[in-house]
N, C-alpha and C positions, 0 to 999 in steps of 0.2 A: 390906259386905254384898254377899251373892253377886248374881249378873247376873240369875239364876231362883231361883224359890221352892225352896230345898233343905230337908231336915228340919233344923229347930233343933236347935241344939246338938252338930252332928255335924260335925267339924273336917275340914280337907285332901280327900283324894281320897275318904274314908269318905261324906262328903255327897252327891256327884254318885253315888257307887256306891249309896247308898241310894234314890235318885230313881230310878234304872235298874236293878235288881238283875239283868237279863238280860245287861247287859254286865259288870258285876261279875264274876260267876263265871268266864267266859273269860279275864278279865283275869288276875284273882288266882290263876287255874291256871297260867296262862304263867309269872307271878312267882314261884310256887312253883316250878316246874321250873328257872327260869334262878339262883333265889337260894337254894334250900333242897334241890334234887334231888341226887342222887350226881354227884360232880363231883371232878376234880383239885384245883380249888380250893375252899377252905373257904367256908362260909356267911359268914365275916365277911369274907372277901378280896372276894366277890362283893357285899356290901353294902357294903364301900367303895368299889367301882365306880359303884354307883346312887347313892351319896352323893356323890363326886366328880361325877358328871354333873349331878345336881340342884344342887349349890353352882354350877356353871359355868352353868346356867340360872337361878340367882337364885330357885328355888323354897324358900322358907322351909320350909314343910311336909314336903315330901319329903327335903330336905337333913337335916333336924332328926331325923325319924321314922327315916330309914334309917342316919342316924349313930348313934342311939341303939340300933338292932337291932344294927350293924356292932359296938359298943361289947360290947353284951349277949354276943355269941358271941365276942368277943375278951377273955373274962375280966373285962369292965367299963372296961377302957383306953379313956376317954373323951378323954385327952390323946392317944393315938395317931390316933383320929378326927379331931380337931382339927387335929393336925400334916399329915395327909393333905389336908383341907379348906384349909388356909393354904398349902402348898407340897408337894407329895406328894416331890419330889424331894430333900428334906432330911427326909423321914419316917422311921422306923425299919419300912421295909417292904423286901420283896426287890425286888434289880432286875428280875425277871421282874413283878412287880407293878406296878413303875414303869413298864415297857416296856408293857404292858397298858393303865394310866391314861393314858398318852400316846396308845395307840390310841382309848380310850373319848373323850378330850377332841377328838380330831380328827372322831372322828364327831358328837358335840354340835354342832360347828361345821357338818359336812355331811359325808356319807358319802365323799364322793369327795375330801375331804383326807387318807385314809388313805392312805399309800404303800407300795409296794412295801418300802422301805428300813425302814417301821415294823414292818413284818411279819416281815421279816429280823430286825431287832433283836430283836423279843420273841422268835422261835425260837430265836437264837443264846442268848438267857438261861434257856432251857429251856421256853419256851411249846409247847403242842399246839396242834393243828390246831382242838380242841374249846374249848379256853380261848379262843382268838382268834376263833372263831367267837362263843361264847357274851358275849365281853367286848362285840364290835359290837352283838350282839343285845340284852345290859342295856342299853346305852348308847341305842341306838334306842328302845327302850320306855320307858326312863326320860324321853327328850324327849318322848313323847308323854304320859307321865303328867303332868309338870310341866307341859306344856300345858294338858291337861285341868284340873289343879287351879287354876291360875292364870289359864286362859282364862275359868272359871265365878267367879272371884273368890271362891274359897273362904275361910276364915279357920284361922288357924293359932294353937293356944294358945300363949303366951308362958312357962309354967312347965315348966322342963325336966322334972320330976318325971312331968308328964303324960306326955312322950315315953318316960321310961323305965319306967313300968309299962306301956305300951301295946307298947313293945318286947320286954319278958318275955314278954307274952303272944304275940306274934308270932314270935318266937323257938322257942317251945315248941310253939304249935299251928299255924303257917304262915298262909300268906294265903288261901287257898282256905275254911279253916276257919273264918276271921274275918270273912267276908263280909257284911255289913251284911244285914238283912232287915227291912224295913218291917214295924211291928206290923200293919197291915192284912192281910198274906201269912202272918206268923206264926200268926196267929190261925185261919188256913184249916186 
């Protein structure tokens, strides 16, 4: 049960966003820019970064929904997402993405844990300053989102099909277009 009175039946971050839509819009716009906007990293790769940070933060809803979105962008490859969640070092992803995930994992612990050596390694493997910047920002934003979801004790559906269906919608329409609007506001 959530710590505050959230709208019934709306899981994960969507519950608090429906509760306070004034904050949902800007958050979803930022996530759209980071995960869906034009970028040298694919949307699937950026969703893997969000998923990995959410796994490290033990946020069930976020790791499951963003893992499903990553899989959607990666041709339905749920096994690849699971391998990143288990041990990205053994996953069938580029060395550059592995270096970026290492940076994301250090940001999850605390930003000062990222070292010059981490950034140099990512650069040596082909990462651009934009990719490094956005990896750090994705990790930071998802630490915030994970804490938002779990700090209010939102609920996460157990049915994987829920996440697959929601992932298809978000992968197609984006986050800002999927911002929940309470019925009372929609009627105005």
